[in-house]
C-alpha positions as CSV (number, residue, x, y, z in Angstrom):
1,M,-17.2,-26.9,23.9
2,S,-17.1,-23.4,25.5
3,H,-20.1,-21.1,24.8
4,I,-20.4,-17.3,24.6
5,D,-23.6,-15.5,25.7
6,N,-23.8,-12.4,23.4
7,D,-26.6,-10.7,25.3
8,V,-25.5,-7.4,26.8
9,K,-25.0,-7.6,30.6
10,L,-24.9,-4.3,32.5
11,D,-23.5,-2.9,35.7
12,F,-24.7,0.0,37.8
13,K,-22.2,2.3,36.1
14,D,-23.8,1.5,32.6
15,V,-27.2,3.1,33.3
16,L,-29.1,6.0,34.8
17,L,-32.8,6.1,35.8
18,R,-35.0,8.1,33.5
19,P,-37.0,10.8,35.4
20,K,-40.8,10.7,35.0
21,R,-43.8,12.9,35.8
22,N,-44.6,12.9,39.5
23,T,-47.0,14.6,41.9
24,L,-44.8,14.4,45.0
25,K,-44.2,17.8,46.5
26,S,-41.3,16.7,48.8
27,R,-39.1,13.7,49.2
28,S,-40.3,13.6,52.9
29,E,-43.6,12.1,51.4
30,V,-41.8,9.0,50.2
31,D,-42.3,5.8,52.2
32,L,-39.2,3.6,52.2
33,T,-40.7,0.9,54.4
34,R,-41.5,-2.5,52.8
35,S,-43.5,-5.4,54.2
36,F,-42.9,-8.9,53.0
37,T,-44.4,-12.3,53.8
38,F,-41.9,-15.0,52.9
39,R,-43.0,-17.9,50.7
40,N,-41.6,-20.9,52.6
41,S,-41.3,-19.9,56.2
42,K,-44.5,-17.6,56.1
43,Q,-42.6,-15.2,58.4
44,M,-43.2,-11.5,57.9
45,Y,-40.8,-8.6,57.7
46,T,-41.4,-4.9,57.9
47,G,-38.7,-2.2,57.7
48,I,-36.4,-0.4,55.2
49,P,-34.9,-3.3,53.3
50,I,-31.2,-2.3,53.5
51,I,-28.8,-4.7,55.2
52,A,-25.3,-4.2,56.6
53,S,-23.1,-6.9,55.3
54,N,-22.0,-9.9,57.5
55,M,-18.3,-8.9,57.3
56,D,-16.5,-8.4,60.6
57,T,-15.5,-4.8,59.5
58,V,-19.2,-4.0,58.9
59,G,-21.7,-6.3,60.5
60,T,-21.0,-5.5,64.1
61,F,-23.2,-5.3,67.2
62,E,-22.4,-1.5,67.3
63,M,-23.6,-1.2,63.7
64,A,-26.8,-3.1,64.5
65,K,-27.7,-0.7,67.4
66,V,-27.6,2.3,65.1
67,L,-29.2,0.8,62.0
68,C,-32.0,-0.5,64.2
69,K,-33.0,3.1,64.9
70,F,-33.6,3.6,61.2
71,S,-35.5,0.4,60.7
72,L,-32.5,-1.1,58.8
73,F,-31.0,-4.4,59.9
74,T,-27.6,-5.9,60.2
75,A,-26.3,-9.3,59.1
76,V,-24.0,-9.7,62.1
77,H,-20.8,-11.5,61.3
78,K,-20.3,-15.1,62.7
79,H,-17.1,-14.6,64.7
80,Y,-18.6,-13.3,67.9
81,S,-18.6,-15.8,70.8
82,L,-21.8,-17.2,72.3
83,D,-21.2,-15.1,75.5
84,Q,-21.0,-11.9,73.3
85,W,-24.2,-12.8,71.5
86,Q,-26.1,-13.4,74.8
87,E,-24.8,-10.2,76.3
88,F,-25.9,-8.3,73.1
89,A,-29.3,-9.9,73.1
90,R,-29.9,-9.0,76.8
91,Q,-29.1,-5.4,76.1
92,N,-30.9,-5.1,72.7
93,P,-33.9,-7.4,72.7
94,D,-35.5,-5.7,69.7
95,C,-32.5,-5.8,67.2
96,L,-32.2,-9.5,66.0
97,E,-34.3,-11.4,63.7
98,A,-27.3,-19.3,51.0
99,G,-24.3,-18.8,49.3
100,N,-24.5,-16.1,46.5
101,V,-25.8,-16.8,43.0
102,V,-26.1,-14.8,39.8
103,T,-28.5,-16.8,37.5
104,G,-32.2,-17.2,37.4
105,E,-32.0,-21.0,37.3
106,M,-30.1,-21.2,40.6
107,V,-32.5,-18.7,42.2
108,E,-35.5,-20.9,41.2
109,E,-33.7,-24.1,42.4
110,L,-32.9,-22.5,45.8
111,I,-36.4,-21.2,46.4
112,L,-38.0,-24.5,45.4
113,S,-35.6,-26.2,47.8
114,G,-36.9,-24.0,50.7
115,A,-35.0,-20.7,50.6
116,D,-37.1,-17.5,51.2
117,I,-34.5,-15.0,50.2
118,V,-31.6,-15.6,47.8
119,K,-28.4,-13.4,47.9
120,V,-27.4,-12.3,44.4
121,G,-23.9,-11.1,43.4
122,I,-20.5,-12.7,42.6
123,G,-17.4,-10.6,42.3
124,S,-18.9,-7.2,42.6
125,G,-17.9,-6.3,46.1
126,S,-15.5,-3.4,46.7
127,V,-12.8,-5.6,48.4
128,C,-13.7,-8.8,46.4
129,T,-11.0,-10.1,44.0
130,T,-12.9,-13.2,42.8
131,R,-13.1,-11.9,39.2
132,K,-9.4,-11.3,39.1
133,K,-8.4,-14.5,40.8
134,T,-11.0,-16.8,39.2
135,G,-12.3,-15.1,36.1
136,V,-15.9,-15.7,37.4
137,G,-18.6,-13.1,37.8
138,Y,-21.6,-11.4,36.4
139,P,-22.5,-7.6,36.0
140,Q,-24.6,-6.8,39.1
141,L,-27.5,-4.8,37.5
142,S,-28.2,-7.6,35.0
143,A,-27.8,-10.3,37.7
144,V,-30.4,-8.5,39.9
145,M,-32.9,-8.0,37.0
146,E,-32.7,-11.6,35.9
147,C,-32.7,-13.1,39.4
148,A,-35.5,-10.8,40.7
149,D,-37.6,-11.9,37.7
150,A,-37.0,-15.6,38.5
151,A,-37.6,-15.1,42.3
152,H,-40.8,-13.0,42.0
153,G,-42.3,-15.6,39.6
154,L,-42.2,-18.0,42.5
155,N,-43.1,-15.5,45.2
156,G,-39.6,-15.5,46.5
157,H,-37.3,-12.6,47.3
158,I,-33.7,-11.5,46.6
159,I,-30.9,-9.5,48.1
160,S,-28.6,-7.5,45.9
161,D,-25.2,-8.1,47.5
162,G,-22.2,-6.0,46.3
163,G,-21.5,-3.3,43.7
164,C,-23.0,-0.3,45.4
165,S,-20.6,2.6,45.8
166,C,-23.0,5.5,46.3
167,P,-26.7,6.1,47.1
168,G,-27.6,6.2,43.4
169,D,-26.4,2.6,43.1
170,V,-28.6,1.5,45.9
171,A,-31.6,3.1,44.2
172,K,-30.6,1.4,40.9
173,A,-30.6,-2.0,42.7
174,F,-34.1,-1.4,44.0
175,G,-35.2,-0.2,40.6
176,A,-33.8,-3.4,39.1
177,G,-36.1,-5.4,41.3
178,A,-34.0,-6.2,44.4
179,D,-36.2,-6.7,47.5
180,F,-33.2,-6.0,49.8
181,V,-29.9,-4.4,49.2
182,M,-26.8,-5.4,51.2
183,L,-24.0,-2.9,51.8
184,G,-20.4,-3.5,52.8
185,G,-17.9,-0.9,51.6
186,M,-20.4,2.0,51.9
187,L,-20.8,1.2,55.7
188,A,-17.1,0.4,56.3
189,G,-14.8,3.0,57.9
190,H,-17.2,4.3,60.5
191,S,-17.0,4.4,64.3
192,E,-19.5,1.5,64.5
193,S,-17.6,-0.6,61.9
194,G,-15.1,-3.2,62.9
195,G,-11.5,-3.0,61.7
196,E,-8.5,-1.5,63.4
197,L,-8.3,2.3,63.6
198,T,-4.9,3.6,62.6
199,E,-3.3,7.1,62.1
200,K,-0.9,8.2,59.3
201,N,0.4,11.7,58.8
202,G,-2.3,13.1,61.2
203,K,-5.1,11.3,59.3
204,K,-7.2,8.5,60.7
205,Y,-8.0,5.2,58.7
206,K,-9.9,2.0,59.4
207,L,-9.0,-1.3,57.9
208,F,-11.5,-3.0,55.7
209,Y,-11.1,-6.4,54.1
210,G,-13.0,-9.2,52.4
211,M,-14.0,-12.2,54.4
212,S,-12.2,-14.5,51.8
213,S,-9.0,-12.4,52.1
214,E,-5.8,-13.7,53.5
215,M,-6.1,-11.3,56.5
216,A,-9.5,-12.7,57.5
217,M,-8.5,-16.3,57.0
218,K,-5.4,-15.8,59.2
219,K,-7.4,-13.9,61.8
220,Y,-10.1,-16.6,62.2
221,Y,-8.5,-19.8,61.0
222,Q,-4.8,-19.1,61.7
223,S,-3.8,-19.8,58.1
224,M,-4.8,-19.8,54.5
225,A,-5.7,-23.3,53.2
226,E,-3.1,-24.3,50.7
227,Y,-5.7,-25.4,48.2
228,R,-7.4,-22.0,47.9
229,A,-6.4,-18.5,46.8
230,S,-7.3,-15.3,48.7
231,E,-10.4,-13.8,47.0
232,G,-10.4,-10.5,48.9
233,K,-8.1,-7.6,49.5
234,T,-7.4,-5.4,52.5
235,V,-7.7,-1.6,52.2
236,E,-7.3,1.5,54.5
237,I,-10.4,3.6,54.4
238,P,-10.3,7.3,55.6
239,F,-12.2,7.3,58.9
240,K,-15.8,8.6,58.3
241,G,-17.1,9.1,61.9
242,D,-20.6,8.1,62.9
243,V,-22.5,5.9,60.5
244,E,-25.7,7.8,61.2
245,H,-24.6,10.5,58.7
246,T,-24.0,8.0,56.0
247,I,-27.3,6.3,56.6
248,R,-29.2,9.6,56.3
249,D,-27.3,10.4,53.1
250,I,-28.3,7.0,51.6
251,L,-31.9,7.2,52.6
252,G,-32.1,10.8,51.4
253,G,-30.7,9.8,48.0
254,I,-33.2,6.9,47.6
255,R,-36.1,9.3,48.6
256,S,-34.9,11.7,45.9
257,T,-34.8,8.9,43.3
258,C,-38.4,8.1,44.1
259,T,-39.5,11.7,43.7
260,Y,-37.7,11.9,40.3
261,V,-39.5,8.8,39.0
262,G,-42.9,9.5,40.7
263,A,-42.8,6.6,43.2
264,A,-44.6,7.5,46.5
265,Q,-43.4,4.2,48.0
266,L,-40.2,2.2,47.6
267,K,-42.3,-0.8,46.5
268,E,-43.4,1.3,43.4
269,L,-39.8,2.1,42.4
270,S,-39.2,-0.9,40.2
271,R,-42.5,-0.5,38.4
272,R,-41.6,3.2,37.7
273,T,-38.0,2.4,36.6
274,T,-36.8,2.8,33.0
275,F,-33.0,2.5,32.7
276,I,-31.2,4.3,30.0
277,R,-27.8,3.2,28.9
278,V,-25.0,5.7,29.2
279,T,-21.3,5.9,28.6
280,Q,-20.6,8.4,31.4
281,Q,-22.2,8.9,34.7
282,L,-20.8,12.2,35.9
283,N,-19.2,15.4,34.7
284,P,-15.5,14.7,35.5
285,M,-14.4,18.4,35.5
286,F,-13.8,18.6,39.3
287,S,-13.4,14.9,40.1
288,D,-10.2,13.2,41.4
289,E,-10.0,11.2,38.2
290,H,-9.7,14.2,36.0
């Protein structure tokens, strides 16, 4: 018999962070660096815990070189050859260090089975069509809150993967308890991103597509397996130039969030977060949707 869970599940668009009293004079005082010791491997990590997604239109060696300068890291896509990896490692010795889930039970199971970090998010990516094709998914904010709770109870960690369309969403993911936030669409369309650069009517565009899309399947496996449907789409993104400007914008936004809620360090953000439910995020007067 089918079952309905009547608990309210929320996405980033459904909430705002409530501002709180703070003593910070400037957002430059905010420390975005986190240090983690992982439960199972005992390895340590220190850096700003934002990750470029392992899509071939995002997680490139060129992206890794730039993000490295900001103490961010890149999940490099798996389609480079061994020779390309060796060459990159020679030139950039300092840059390199489970399927996604959305429920607390699966997070616990994976961590108890030996995982250190669990990637959370199904169907929330900007070029993901899983929800449309399969009817499966989970609103990302609630998924992060529930999975973070489960992981942290076992001294494990989670990555919020998908659903961020602006710096405010990244801040909400951290506020909801994510240890790391993975970005795809926000980092696509730049000089350092993969994807073909095209020009139409004097404007430049870059291709961006999901790794379960028909385009990716045909590119790497020559065909789409007949037993599966494409769960990703292909879009043309207006060319954004160097990714450095976008990174500064994202980090600046998160620093501002921390000052609004009185968090001197990123690790304090989730403790200082109270979400308020909203029906509208922005004043639409001068937006494209108006």
